[in-house]
N, CA, C and O of each residue as an XYZ file, in Angstrom:
880
protein
N      26.669      2.642    -51.179
C      25.022      2.411    -51.220
C      24.187      3.100    -50.644
O      24.763      3.499    -49.632
N      23.168      3.497    -50.658
C      21.891      4.314    -49.828
C      21.460      3.664    -49.037
O      21.704      2.459    -48.971
N      20.457      4.495    -47.961
C      20.429      4.324    -46.464
C      19.430      3.269    -46.663
O      19.645      2.333    -45.893
N      18.642      3.127    -47.252
C      17.373      2.276    -47.847
C      18.424      0.579    -47.847
O      18.083     -0.305    -47.062
N      19.187      0.442    -48.445
C      19.932     -0.283    -49.118
C      20.980     -1.206    -47.883
O      21.195     -2.411    -47.754
N      21.436     -0.063    -47.156
C      22.577     -0.223    -45.895
C      21.333     -0.746    -45.040
O      21.501     -1.885    -44.603
N      20.083     -0.123    -44.705
C      19.549     -0.734    -43.633
C      19.000     -2.307    -43.579
O      19.089     -2.983    -42.554
N      18.320     -2.883    -45.035
C      17.916     -3.716    -45.180
C      19.362     -4.884    -45.363
O      19.167     -6.078    -45.136
N      20.571     -4.456    -45.725
C      21.568     -5.557    -46.319
C      21.986     -5.747    -44.758
O      22.536     -6.828    -44.552
N      21.841     -4.944    -43.665
C      22.611     -4.749    -42.529
C      21.276     -5.824    -41.526
O      21.587     -6.685    -40.702
N      19.614     -5.382    -41.973
C      18.700     -6.286    -41.255
C      18.929     -8.210    -42.014
O      18.420     -9.145    -41.396
N      19.596     -8.421    -43.120
C      19.643     -9.694    -43.573
C      20.698    -10.258    -43.247
O      20.699    -11.486    -43.325
N      21.524     -9.798    -42.934
C      22.916    -10.712    -42.210
C      23.073    -11.847    -41.635
O      23.939    -12.703    -41.820
N      22.026    -11.816    -40.786
C      21.814    -12.699    -39.735
C      21.082    -13.481    -40.091
O      20.801    -14.395    -39.315
N      20.472    -13.431    -41.429
C      19.318    -14.431    -41.561
C      19.979    -15.647    -42.098
O      21.151    -15.625    -42.473
N      19.214    -16.732    -42.136
C      19.504    -18.056    -42.301
C      18.470    -18.602    -43.156
O      17.303    -18.212    -43.116
N      18.997    -19.703    -44.097
C      17.524    -20.144    -44.604
C      18.213    -21.809    -43.657
O      19.367    -22.185    -43.454
N      16.884    -22.414    -43.295
C      16.799    -24.145    -42.665
C      16.362    -24.981    -43.400
O      15.392    -24.658    -44.085
N      16.775    -26.005    -43.495
C      16.203    -27.045    -44.601
C      15.966    -28.194    -43.589
O      16.948    -28.679    -43.027
N      14.451    -28.761    -43.266
C      14.384    -30.073    -43.080
C      14.678    -31.325    -43.560
O      14.957    -32.299    -42.861
N      14.610    -31.291    -44.805
C      14.253    -32.625    -45.482
C      13.221    -33.036    -45.483
O      12.312    -32.322    -45.906
N      12.929    -34.482    -44.961
C      11.689    -34.802    -44.619
C      11.343    -35.007    -43.176
O      12.022    -35.617    -42.350
N      10.061    -34.345    -42.967
C       9.351    -34.238    -41.788
C       8.512    -34.877    -41.145
O       8.712    -34.437    -40.012
N       7.675    -35.637    -41.055
C       6.625    -36.620    -40.725
C       5.721    -35.950    -39.882
O       5.816    -35.657    -38.691
N       4.591    -35.709    -40.923
C       3.779    -34.450    -39.525
C       2.679    -35.010    -39.570
O       1.780    -34.181    -39.709
N       2.191    -36.439    -39.497
C       0.960    -37.530    -39.093
C       1.295    -38.318    -39.807
O       1.934    -38.163    -40.848
N       0.715    -39.738    -39.112
C       0.552    -40.767    -39.126
C       1.311    -41.710    -40.601
O       2.058    -42.689    -40.634
N       0.872    -41.105    -41.376
C       1.191    -40.976    -43.204
C       1.470    -40.272    -43.690
O       0.965    -40.346    -44.810
N       2.412    -38.978    -43.527
C       1.869    -37.707    -44.080
C       3.384    -37.491    -43.770
O       3.973    -37.828    -42.743
N       3.869    -36.891    -44.815
C       5.651    -36.105    -44.607
C       5.722    -34.759    -45.678
O       5.293    -34.843    -46.829
N       6.187    -33.802    -45.248
C       6.896    -32.867    -45.858
C       8.237    -33.163    -46.147
O       9.073    -33.653    -45.389
N       8.410    -32.680    -47.784
C       9.449    -33.191    -48.062
C      10.092    -32.230    -49.017
O      10.078    -32.116    -50.242
N      10.747    -31.480    -47.881
C      11.163    -29.721    -48.835
C      12.212    -29.525    -49.560
O      12.440    -28.485    -50.179
N      13.050    -30.693    -49.523
C      14.085    -30.678    -50.784
C      14.093    -31.816    -52.183
O      13.779    -32.942    -51.798
N      14.369    -31.755    -53.626
C      14.219    -32.542    -54.279
C      14.539    -34.069    -53.756
O      15.501    -34.258    -53.012
N      13.902    -34.879    -54.074
C      14.453    -36.380    -53.979
C      13.624    -36.690    -55.118
O      12.887    -35.956    -55.778
N      14.034    -38.615    -55.279
C      13.008    -39.473    -56.202
C      12.475    -40.143    -55.494
O      13.046    -40.990    -54.807
N      11.254    -39.922    -55.492
C      10.741    -41.294    -54.548
C      10.220    -42.647    -55.946
O       9.636    -42.579    -57.027
N      10.696    -43.498    -55.311
C      10.499    -44.911    -55.798
C       9.286    -45.151    -55.533
O       8.820    -44.744    -54.469
N       8.551    -45.823    -56.385
C       7.112    -46.383    -56.785
C       7.312    -47.466    -56.667
O       7.607    -47.938    -57.766
N       7.328    -48.717    -55.336
C       6.434    -50.061    -55.502
C       5.337    -50.064    -55.376
O       4.728    -49.024    -55.627
N       4.541    -51.376    -54.879
C       3.810    -51.813    -54.777
C       3.392    -52.749    -53.801
O       4.294    -53.456    -53.352
N       2.140    -52.949    -53.318
C       1.614    -54.267    -52.642
C       0.754    -54.920    -53.214
O      -0.273    -54.890    -52.536
N       0.613    -55.598    -54.268
C      -0.747    -55.843    -54.389
C      -1.568    -55.439    -55.414
O      -0.868    -55.019    -56.335
N      -2.771    -55.377    -55.671
C      -3.733    -53.674    -56.035
C      -4.436    -53.234    -54.787
O      -5.640    -53.038    -54.620
N      -3.176    -53.090    -53.723
C      -4.184    -52.385    -52.582
C      -3.355    -50.778    -52.598
O      -3.992    -49.725    -52.550
N      -2.000    -50.837    -52.666
C      -1.431    -49.865    -52.272
C      -0.125    -49.386    -53.149
O       0.410    -50.308    -53.764
N       0.455    -48.119    -53.297
C       1.115    -48.162    -53.783
C       2.307    -47.761    -52.500
O       1.951    -46.964    -51.632
N       3.352    -48.208    -52.464
C       4.790    -48.214    -51.544
C       5.809    -46.872    -51.858
O       6.298    -46.733    -52.979
N       5.990    -46.217    -51.112
C       6.406    -45.037    -51.607
C       7.526    -44.594    -50.700
O       7.499    -44.293    -49.506
N       8.744    -44.639    -51.765
C      10.112    -45.055    -50.818
C      10.948    -43.463    -51.543
O      10.784    -42.849    -52.598
N      11.933    -43.253    -50.246
C      12.823    -41.845    -50.715
C      13.716    -42.002    -49.627
O      13.514    -42.501    -48.520
N      15.063    -41.334    -50.270
C      16.357    -41.244    -49.559
C      16.263    -39.771    -49.184
O      15.447    -39.198    -49.905
N      17.007    -38.743    -48.023
C      17.697    -37.713    -48.116
C      18.117    -37.081    -46.822
O      17.654    -37.838    -45.968
N      18.699    -36.171    -46.259
C      19.625    -35.711    -45.924
C      19.184    -36.300    -44.100
O      20.031    -36.490    -43.227
N      17.808    -36.468    -43.942
C      17.592    -36.937    -42.787
C      17.172    -38.506    -43.065
O      16.495    -38.765    -42.069
N      17.197    -39.394    -43.674
C      17.476    -40.693    -43.328
C      16.241    -41.436    -45.197
O      15.803    -40.945    -46.238
N      16.254    -42.855    -44.465
C      15.219    -43.872    -45.721
C      13.861    -43.336    -45.278
O      13.735    -42.943    -44.118
N      13.071    -43.305    -45.937
C      11.165    -43.647    -45.602
C      10.487    -44.599    -46.467
O      11.127    -45.326    -47.227
N       9.770    -44.614    -46.420
C       8.901    -45.362    -46.656
C       7.204    -45.782    -46.462
O       7.099    -46.760    -45.722
N       6.145    -45.366    -46.859
C       4.968    -45.335    -46.833
C       4.087    -45.983    -47.960
O       4.336    -46.178    -49.150
N       2.967    -46.256    -47.194
C       1.552    -46.880    -47.842
C       0.925    -45.843    -48.619
O       0.361    -45.175    -47.753
N       0.679    -45.293    -49.758
C       0.174    -44.443    -50.108
C       0.155    -42.961    -49.693
O      -0.725    -42.122    -49.887
N       1.272    -42.855    -49.112
C       1.243    -41.299    -48.382
C       1.365    -39.948    -48.563
O       2.065    -39.533    -49.487
N       0.852    -39.268    -47.898
C       0.321    -37.773    -48.494
C       1.982    -37.194    -48.634
O       2.883    -37.579    -47.888
N       2.145    -36.278    -49.659
C       3.507    -35.718    -49.633
C       3.196    -34.454    -49.841
O       2.336    -34.054    -50.626
N       4.171    -33.528    -48.860
C       3.657    -31.892    -48.947
C       5.092    -31.717    -49.749
O       6.086    -32.325    -49.352
N       5.135    -30.871    -50.870
C       6.342    -30.739    -52.001
C       6.381    -29.053    -51.134
O       5.651    -28.490    -50.319
N       7.608    -28.722    -51.826
C       7.652    -27.070    -52.220
C       8.088    -26.513    -53.150
O       9.157    -26.954    -53.574
N       7.680    -25.729    -53.621
C       7.611    -25.265    -54.598
C       9.214    -25.031    -55.255
O      10.116    -25.299    -54.462
N       9.491    -24.720    -56.155
C      10.780    -24.623    -56.685
C      11.801    -25.706    -56.417
O      12.982    -25.383    -56.546
N      11.537    -26.842    -56.093
C      12.247    -28.085    -55.732
C      11.829    -28.725    -57.210
O      10.831    -28.454    -57.878
N      12.883    -29.641    -57.508
C      12.309    -30.859    -58.478
C      12.416    -32.153    -57.756
O      13.319    -32.530    -57.010
N      11.035    -32.928    -58.212
C      11.002    -34.257    -57.612
C      10.671    -35.051    -58.627
O       9.885    -34.894    -59.561
N      11.547    -36.135    -58.247
C      11.045    -37.538    -59.193
C      10.601    -38.591    -59.049
O      11.044    -39.171    -58.057
N       9.646    -39.304    -59.820
C       8.620    -40.059    -59.165
C       9.006    -41.134    -60.411
O       8.754    -40.908    -61.594
N       9.800    -42.587    -59.799
C       9.840    -43.251    -60.508
C       9.354    -44.437    -60.611
O       9.845    -45.081    -59.683
N       8.598    -45.155    -61.274
C       7.601    -46.275    -61.004
C       8.681    -47.635    -61.673
O       9.049    -47.957    -62.803
N       8.926    -48.205    -60.160
C       9.539    -49.473    -60.392
C       8.365    -50.467    -60.278
O       8.970    -51.539    -60.258
N       7.194    -50.730    -60.201
C       6.506    -51.785    -60.355
C       5.851    -51.793    -61.810
O       5.628    -51.016    -62.738
N       5.667    -53.182    -61.448
C       5.511    -53.907    -62.745
C       3.970    -53.848    -63.559
O       3.996    -54.246    -64.723
N       2.723    -53.408    -63.049
C       1.503    -53.345    -63.396
C       0.553    -51.950    -63.798
O      -0.284    -51.750    -64.678
N       1.183    -51.009    -62.575
C       0.490    -49.832    -62.058
C       1.308    -48.705    -62.602
O       2.357    -48.192    -62.213
N       0.022    -48.324    -64.253
C       0.478    -46.957    -64.478
C       0.424    -45.656    -63.226
O      -0.447    -45.621    -62.357
N       1.259    -44.893    -63.325
C       0.951    -43.876    -61.688
C       1.120    -42.605    -62.496
O       2.114    -42.154    -63.065
N      -0.673    -41.946    -62.346
C      -0.392    -40.517    -62.949
C      -0.924    -39.747    -61.463
O      -1.549    -40.134    -60.476
N      -0.282    -38.399    -61.916
C      -0.746    -37.080    -61.367
C      -1.902    -36.449    -61.559
O      -1.749    -36.098    -62.729
N      -3.159    -35.976    -61.179
C      -3.805    -35.220    -61.040
C      -3.904    -33.923    -60.274
O      -3.126    -33.616    -59.371
N      -5.121    -33.026    -60.782
C      -5.555    -32.027    -59.987
C      -6.071    -32.341    -58.605
O      -5.414    -33.136    -57.934
N      -7.119    -31.836    -58.120
C      -8.041    -31.882    -56.997
C      -9.056    -32.054    -57.330
O      -9.923    -32.208    -56.469
N      -9.442    -32.110    -58.896
C     -10.320    -32.273    -59.092
C     -10.632    -34.141    -59.734
O     -11.418    -34.647    -60.535
N      -9.950    -34.459    -59.186
C     -10.148    -36.326    -59.064
C     -10.856    -36.781    -58.019
O     -10.478    -36.612    -56.860
N     -11.969    -37.412    -58.346
C     -12.891    -37.865    -57.661
C     -12.696    -38.834    -56.241
O     -13.124    -39.969    -56.033
N     -12.022    -38.092    -55.508
C     -11.516    -39.131    -54.189
C     -12.330    -38.889    -52.821
O     -13.044    -37.922    -52.557
N     -12.082    -39.870    -52.117
C     -12.641    -39.839    -50.847
C     -11.816    -40.381    -49.953
O     -10.852    -40.926    -50.492
N     -11.834    -40.468    -48.189
C     -10.847    -40.645    -47.646
C     -10.380    -39.737    -46.797
O     -10.909    -38.638    -46.631
N      -8.879    -40.325    -45.930
C      -7.883    -40.026    -45.601
C      -6.676    -40.039    -45.742
O      -6.284    -40.947    -46.475
N      -5.666    -39.179    -45.197
C      -3.992    -39.904    -45.499
C      -3.787    -41.156    -45.300
O      -4.391    -41.743    -44.402
N      -3.186    -41.578    -45.843
C      -2.917    -43.201    -46.538
C      -3.836    -44.423    -46.324
O      -3.696    -45.593    -45.967
N      -5.042    -43.444    -46.783
C      -6.806    -44.216    -46.975
C      -7.412    -43.716    -48.278
O      -8.465    -44.316    -48.490
N      -7.148    -42.910    -49.140
C      -7.650    -42.369    -50.077
C      -8.556    -43.585    -50.898
O      -8.477    -44.765    -50.557
N      -9.083    -43.301    -51.584
C      -9.549    -43.738    -52.704
C     -10.205    -43.294    -53.746
O     -11.409    -43.037    -53.720
N      -9.400    -43.158    -54.836
C     -10.343    -43.285    -56.329
C     -11.944    -43.609    -56.194
O     -12.296    -44.772    -55.995
N     -12.941    -42.513    -56.312
C     -14.226    -43.264    -56.941
C     -14.712    -42.909    -57.800
O     -15.908    -42.617    -57.791
N     -13.722    -42.780    -59.162
C     -14.811    -43.049    -60.311
C     -13.574    -44.094    -61.228
O     -12.349    -44.114    -61.108
N     -14.268    -44.704    -61.926
C     -13.573    -45.593    -62.711
C     -14.060    -45.310    -64.192
O     -14.445    -46.148    -65.008
N     -13.961    -43.997    -64.347
C     -14.123    -43.286    -65.829
C     -12.721    -42.871    -66.303
O     -11.958    -42.168    -65.642
N     -12.522    -43.265    -67.247
C     -10.791    -42.863    -67.435
C     -11.057    -41.474    -68.155
O     -10.048    -40.769    -68.158
N     -11.833    -41.077    -68.582
C     -12.172    -39.895    -69.493
C     -12.155    -38.887    -67.919
O     -11.754    -37.731    -68.056
N     -12.456    -39.206    -66.909
C     -12.827    -38.235    -66.229
C     -11.293    -38.061    -65.670
O     -10.606    -37.148    -65.210
N     -11.144    -39.484    -65.978
C      -9.127    -39.245    -65.003
C      -8.591    -38.623    -65.454
O      -7.812    -37.928    -64.800
N      -8.687    -38.494    -66.886
C      -7.835    -37.878    -67.983
C      -8.088    -36.399    -68.143
O      -7.364    -35.651    -68.800
N      -9.258    -36.009    -67.437
C      -9.442    -34.604    -67.415
C      -9.248    -34.091    -66.139
O      -9.164    -32.888    -65.893
N      -9.192    -34.783    -65.512
C      -8.342    -33.960    -64.054
C      -6.979    -34.753    -63.853
O      -6.671    -35.177    -62.739
N      -6.305    -34.909    -64.787
C      -4.674    -35.010    -65.070
C      -4.234    -34.221    -65.373
O      -4.713    -33.487    -66.237
N      -2.790    -33.963    -64.616
C      -1.697    -32.638    -64.683
C      -1.425    -32.614    -66.699
O      -1.422    -33.633    -67.389
N      -1.267    -31.474    -67.120
C      -1.053    -31.259    -68.612
C       0.614    -31.262    -68.785
O       1.261    -31.265    -67.738
N       1.406    -31.261    -70.174
C       0.724    -32.435    -70.682
C       0.618    -34.115    -70.330
O       1.681    -34.543    -69.880
N      -0.368    -35.049    -70.442
C      -0.544    -35.929    -69.627
C       0.929    -36.731    -69.864
O       1.648    -36.763    -68.866
N       1.223    -37.098    -70.555
C       2.845    -37.950    -70.986
C       3.265    -37.441    -69.994
O       3.207    -38.177    -69.009
N       3.826    -36.108    -69.774
C       4.825    -35.562    -68.427
C       4.575    -35.927    -67.237
O       5.552    -36.034    -66.495
N       3.081    -36.259    -66.626
C       2.408    -36.438    -65.231
C       2.207    -38.046    -65.398
O       1.754    -38.459    -64.330
N       2.357    -39.029    -66.257
C       2.373    -40.401    -65.805
C       3.530    -41.075    -65.695
O       4.494    -40.525    -66.227
N       3.684    -41.919    -65.258
C       4.690    -42.750    -64.970
C       4.358    -44.375    -65.450
O       3.496    -45.000    -64.833
N       5.030    -44.949    -66.479
C       4.428    -46.278    -66.614
C       4.930    -47.269    -66.354
O       6.108    -46.942    -66.495
N       4.950    -48.793    -65.922
C       5.717    -49.251    -65.257
C       6.735    -50.183    -65.957
O       6.548    -50.472    -67.139
N       7.521    -50.540    -65.460
C       8.464    -51.519    -66.061
C       7.841    -52.548    -67.052
O       6.729    -53.054    -66.899
N       8.546    -52.753    -67.907
C      10.166    -52.679    -68.032
C      10.471    -51.010    -68.285
O      11.612    -50.609    -68.059
N       9.895    -50.479    -68.545
C       9.346    -48.477    -69.362
C      10.118    -48.229    -68.161
O       9.963    -48.755    -67.059
N      11.077    -47.252    -68.558
C      11.937    -46.319    -67.713
C      11.393    -44.955    -68.331
O      11.954    -44.386    -69.268
N      10.168    -44.463    -67.666
C       9.304    -43.095    -67.864
C       8.962    -42.547    -66.260
O       7.904    -42.572    -65.631
N      10.170    -42.101    -65.928
C       9.485    -41.869    -64.763
C       9.552    -40.010    -64.757
O      10.257    -39.324    -65.497
N       8.698    -39.572    -63.808
C       7.763    -37.927    -63.838
C       9.215    -37.146    -63.066
O       9.764    -37.505    -62.024
N       9.504    -36.254    -63.757
C      10.043    -35.254    -63.343
C       9.459    -33.856    -62.822
O       9.174    -33.201    -63.824
N       9.143    -33.081    -61.572
C       8.495    -32.275    -61.810
C       8.920    -31.213    -60.744
O       9.115    -31.396    -59.542
N       9.008    -30.182    -61.392
C       9.760    -29.064    -60.399
C       8.328    -27.710    -60.100
O       8.278    -26.619    -60.668
N       7.495    -28.152    -59.245
C       5.946    -27.299    -59.279
C       6.665    -25.383    -58.807
O       7.610    -25.218    -58.035
N       6.175    -24.633    -59.262
C       6.425    -23.367    -58.999
C       5.098    -22.407    -57.597
O       3.991    -22.721    -57.161
N       5.888    -21.398    -57.393
C       4.811    -21.085    -56.021
C       3.502    -20.799    -56.802
O       2.555    -20.425    -56.112
N       3.239    -20.961    -58.608
C       1.860    -20.770    -58.824
C       1.388    -22.186    -59.052
O       0.286    -22.237    -59.597
N       1.916    -23.283    -58.786
C       1.164    -24.580    -58.644
C       0.674    -24.813    -57.177
O      -0.065    -25.722    -56.797
N       1.229    -23.815    -56.430
C       0.924    -24.350    -54.304
C      -1.044    -24.641    -54.467
O      -1.964    -23.838    -54.622
N      -1.027    -25.544    -54.389
C      -2.512    -26.483    -53.997
C      -2.020    -28.106    -53.684
O      -0.976    -28.715    -53.451
N      -3.962    -28.473    -53.888
C      -3.555    -29.999    -53.853
C      -3.558    -30.958    -55.118
O      -3.964    -30.635    -56.234
N      -2.996    -32.284    -54.729
C      -3.369    -32.806    -56.161
C      -3.183    -34.276    -55.370
O      -2.652    -34.509    -54.284
N      -3.940    -35.337    -56.505
C      -3.415    -36.882    -56.104
C      -2.576    -37.705    -56.963
O      -2.404    -37.517    -58.168
N      -2.349    -38.117    -56.648
C      -1.380    -40.063    -57.465
C      -2.209    -40.767    -57.581
O      -2.811    -40.891    -56.515
N      -2.749    -41.554    -58.641
C      -3.530    -43.218    -58.443
C      -2.920    -44.157    -59.483
O      -2.045    -43.799    -60.272
N      -3.320    -45.095    -59.440
C      -3.024    -46.059    -60.393
C      -4.276    -46.125    -61.212
O      -5.413    -46.009    -60.755
N      -3.855    -46.388    -62.874
C      -4.187    -46.175    -64.055
C      -5.316    -47.306    -64.060
O      -6.479    -47.167    -64.438
N      -4.650    -48.563    -63.508
C      -5.510    -49.209    -63.732
C      -6.780    -49.312    -63.120
O      -6.690    -49.438    -61.899
N      -8.113    -49.299    -63.632
C      -9.558    -49.090    -63.410
C     -10.137    -49.661    -61.917
O     -11.061    -49.205    -61.244
N      -9.400    -50.634    -61.691
C      -9.895    -51.519    -60.454
C      -9.493    -51.141    -59.291
O     -10.147    -51.157    -58.248
N      -7.866    -50.621    -59.530
C      -6.767    -50.777    -58.678
C      -7.772    -49.078    -57.758
O      -6.879    -48.250    -57.575
N      -8.404    -48.807    -57.520
C      -9.153    -47.453    -57.086
C      -8.432    -46.958    -55.608
O      -8.456    -45.832    -55.113
N      -7.855    -48.063    -55.142
C      -7.426    -47.726    -53.327
C      -5.723    -47.293    -53.520
O      -5.009    -46.823    -52.634
N      -5.383    -47.556    -54.724
C      -3.753    -47.018    -55.097
C      -3.800    -45.640    -55.226
O      -3.268    -45.191    -56.241
N      -4.197    -45.022    -54.614
C      -4.208    -43.332    -54.901
C      -4.054    -42.680    -53.222
O      -4.385    -43.152    -52.134
N      -3.220    -41.045    -53.724
C      -2.670    -40.356    -52.274
C      -2.859    -39.265    -52.490
O      -3.281    -39.137    -53.639
N      -2.764    -38.287    -51.937
C      -2.734    -36.954    -52.113
C      -0.724    -36.032    -52.240
O       0.356    -36.438    -51.810
N      -0.992    -35.107    -52.801
C       0.294    -34.508    -52.893
C      -0.038    -32.679    -53.024
O      -0.638    -31.899    -53.764
N       0.781    -32.665    -51.798
C       0.597    -30.927    -51.465
C       1.357    -29.844    -52.300
O       1.816    -30.552    -53.197
N       1.670    -28.898    -52.500
C       2.345    -28.514    -53.028
C       2.186    -26.841    -52.064
O       1.136    -26.198    -52.076
N       3.196    -26.481    -51.451
C       3.551    -25.456    -50.613
C       3.782    -24.172    -51.686
O       4.144    -24.580    -52.789
N       3.696    -23.230    -51.624
C       4.499    -22.185    -51.975
C       5.682    -21.577    -51.081
O       5.689    -21.802    -49.871
N       6.625    -20.849    -51.652
C       7.766    -20.094    -50.885
C       7.945    -18.855    -51.194
O       8.977    -18.518    -51.774
N       7.154    -18.119    -50.924
C       7.102    -16.435    -51.423
C       8.230    -15.857    -50.800
O       8.589    -14.762    -51.234
N       8.894    -16.396    -49.822
C      10.627    -15.458    -50.482
C      11.714    -15.705    -51.247
O      12.686    -14.963    -51.390
N      11.430    -17.307    -51.987
C      12.020    -17.692    -52.803
C      12.057    -17.112    -54.134
O      11.613    -17.734    -55.099
N      12.612    -15.841    -54.245
C      12.096    -14.383    -55.427
C      12.802    -15.346    -56.651
O      12.223    -15.239    -57.732
N      13.897    -16.211    -56.628
C      14.402    -16.642    -57.432
C      14.196    -17.589    -58.038
O      14.861    -17.912    -59.022
N      12.897    -18.459    -57.419
C      12.593    -19.515    -57.629
C      13.251    -20.964    -57.681
O      12.619    -21.865    -58.234
N      14.101    -21.137    -57.299
C      14.648    -22.048    -57.467
C      15.050    -23.264    -56.304
O      15.981    -24.070    -56.333
N      14.041    -23.078    -55.340
C      13.607    -24.149    -54.184
C      14.746    -23.581    -52.708
O      14.741    -24.053    -51.572
N      15.441    -22.689    -53.136
C      16.350    -22.269    -52.132
C      16.448    -20.896    -51.377
O      16.753    -19.947    -52.099
N      16.259    -20.651    -50.159
C      16.546    -19.239    -49.822
C      17.992    -18.822    -49.314
O      18.393    -18.980    -48.161
N      18.828    -18.175    -50.535
C      19.975    -17.945    -49.942
C      20.376    -16.038    -50.841
O      19.583    -15.348    -51.482
N      21.659    -15.781    -50.549
C      22.021    -14.899    -50.765
C      21.319    -13.909    -52.148
O      21.285    -12.680    -52.076
N      20.741    -14.754    -53.485
C      20.387    -14.415    -54.678
C      18.768    -14.199    -54.460
O      18.095    -13.489    -55.208
N      18.344    -14.774    -53.549
C      16.821    -13.915    -53.004
C      16.860    -12.938    -52.314
O      16.061    -12.026    -52.527
N      18.007    -12.835    -51.070
C      18.163    -11.488    -50.828
C      18.790    -10.607    -51.663
O      18.423     -9.475    -51.345
N      19.449    -10.581    -52.447
C      19.971    -10.115    -53.698
C      18.516     -9.587    -54.544
O      18.294     -8.376    -54.562
N      17.651    -10.434    -55.160
C      16.666     -9.857    -55.692
C      15.374     -9.391    -55.010
O      14.422     -9.143    -55.750
N      15.236     -9.251    -53.765
C      14.466     -8.926    -53.044
C      15.209     -7.041    -52.728
O      14.459     -6.155    -52.317
N      16.496     -6.813    -52.976
C      17.424     -5.633    -52.586
C      16.924     -4.685    -54.099
O      16.634     -3.489    -54.083
N      16.923     -5.480    -55.197
C      16.883     -4.870    -56.349
C      15.665     -4.932    -56.340
O      15.360     -3.822    -56.777
N      14.646     -5.519    -56.123
C      13.327     -5.441    -56.303
C      12.537     -3.914    -55.757
O      11.757     -3.186    -56.371
N      13.140     -3.785    -54.254
C      12.873     -3.096    -53.578
C      13.378     -1.821    -53.546
O      12.645     -0.931    -53.116
N      14.405     -1.578    -53.890
C      14.978     -0.427    -54.703
C      14.426      0.562    -56.019
O      14.371      1.792    -56.019
N      14.053     -0.342    -57.095
C      13.386     -0.158    -57.989
C      11.752      0.256    -57.660
O      11.141      1.116    -58.295
N      11.236     -0.466    -56.640
C       9.456     -0.224    -56.162
C       9.034     -1.328    -57.081
O       8.321     -1.012    -58.034
N       9.311     -2.341    -56.955
C       8.876     -3.228    -57.630
C       8.057     -4.085    -57.413
O       8.644     -5.003    -56.839
N       6.453     -4.439    -57.618
C       5.650     -5.548    -57.049
C       6.224     -6.525    -56.362
O       5.772     -6.863    -55.268
N       7.549     -7.248    -57.043
C       8.126     -7.896    -56.258
C       8.260     -8.210    -54.763
O       8.064     -9.297    -54.220
N       8.675     -6.918    -54.134
C       9.018     -6.616    -52.812
C       7.709     -6.107    -51.842
O       7.645     -6.171    -50.614
N       7.116     -5.802    -52.390
C       5.655     -5.496    -52.042
C       5.099     -6.291    -50.985
O       3.989     -6.768    -51.225
N       5.618     -6.546    -49.861
C       5.480     -7.783    -49.188
C       3.856     -7.500    -48.153
O       3.039     -8.146    -47.497
N       4.088     -6.369    -48.502
C       2.790     -6.087    -47.308
C       1.340     -5.853    -48.214
O       0.229     -5.522    -47.801
N       1.691     -6.086    -49.282
C       0.795     -5.740    -50.618
C      -0.003     -4.406    -50.317
O      -1.140     -4.308    -50.780
N       0.419     -3.589    -49.723
C      -0.180     -2.098    -49.948
C       0.297     -1.347    -50.659
O       0.075     -0.223    -50.208
N       1.139     -1.277    -52.016
C       1.567     -0.007    -52.651
C       2.924      0.630    -52.396
O       3.557      1.217    -53.273
N       3.398      0.453    -50.933
C       4.129      1.153    -50.043
C       5.104      0.449    -50.134
O       4.897     -0.753    -49.964
N       6.557      0.900    -50.437
C       7.694      0.093    -50.152
C       8.610      0.597    -48.712
O       9.312      1.608    -48.702
N       8.477     -0.104    -47.824
C       9.330      0.429    -46.470
C       9.726     -0.422    -45.668
O      10.267     -1.381    -46.219
N       9.662     -0.474    -44.287
C      10.618     -1.074    -43.229
C       9.460     -2.616    -43.102
O       9.886     -3.759    -42.935
N       8.087     -2.266    -43.223
C       7.200     -3.194    -43.350
C       7.448     -4.453    -43.835
O       7.436     -5.560    -43.297
N       7.772     -3.912    -45.442
C       8.206     -5.024    -46.488
C       9.201     -6.074    -46.298
O       9.242     -7.248    -46.668
N      10.230     -5.116    -45.415
C      11.843     -5.422    -44.736
C      11.736     -6.607    -44.387
O      12.330     -7.642    -44.686
N      10.584     -6.245    -43.453
C      10.349     -7.032    -41.455
C       9.203     -8.167    -42.002
O       8.737     -8.808    -41.061
N       8.538     -8.624    -43.616
C       7.805     -9.200    -43.803
C       8.548    -10.455    -44.402
O       8.281    -11.641    -44.211
N       9.311    -10.032    -44.994
C      10.619    -10.793    -46.259
C      11.323    -11.299    -45.251
O      11.088    -12.502    -45.139
N      12.140    -10.873    -44.412
C      12.832    -11.448    -43.012
C      12.314    -12.383    -42.617
O      12.889    -13.471    -42.644
N      10.816    -12.201    -42.033
C      10.035    -13.266    -41.835
C      10.378    -14.598    -42.325
O      11.208    -15.459    -42.036
N       9.112    -14.404    -43.463
C       9.395    -15.411    -44.773
C      10.734    -15.731    -44.577
O      10.968    -16.611    -43.749
N      11.621    -15.232    -45.133
C      12.974    -15.780    -45.139
C      13.653    -16.981    -44.152
O      14.232    -18.019    -44.474
N      13.391    -16.503    -43.028
C      14.291    -16.773    -41.434
C      12.888    -18.602    -41.240
O      13.180    -19.669    -40.700
N      11.590    -18.239    -41.886
C      11.211    -19.457    -41.634
C      11.585    -20.755    -42.715
O      11.194    -21.919    -42.640
N      12.376    -20.200    -43.619
C      12.696    -21.325    -44.793
C      11.233    -21.555    -45.744
O      10.106    -21.061    -45.753
N      11.936    -22.549    -46.478
C      10.599    -22.801    -47.394
C      10.160    -24.017    -46.450
O      10.884    -24.591    -45.637
N       8.480    -24.350    -46.804
C       7.818    -25.519    -46.585
C       8.493    -26.958    -46.647
O       7.819    -27.966    -46.435
């Protein structure tokens, strides 16, 4: 092992990934940093009820804003009987705030144009269909999205999804562990841009420090 690798390895021995599962970050906003199944129910034609369970407990919210972690797999299982559930990008015309967003268009063409592709993969039909959405967003998918009911008169059944990148997750599996350390070491020794965490074209202690900081911070 050369001196460069030895130095990095010693620095990384104290690192550990910390997962919080679900953290409530506002009255109706939640960060869910590990893959779960969101069970989608409804209250009349006014709101989706989103239920899920993880290591920190059971959660239920009306049209919540949900922050997801890149690399994790999330399932959206529509258990309503009359509310098609669709995920779109942030071009969907929407107004409001967390827990009270409303779609401001009833034009299905506008909704389709904003929908994630392929549309069928990001649409969950109501019961009796068994048609869940399975989504593993990557770091390149970081950004804001919306979910909405496709019944055009149900504009209030709308909420926000935020995907946060995890730059230290070099394996892209949603976990920070030995394999990400190994990937960093390999890239660093090869002077691969994947290890240039300071984005200056130089591979040195500052890249190690930047990687360690992100690694210890954990995925969102």
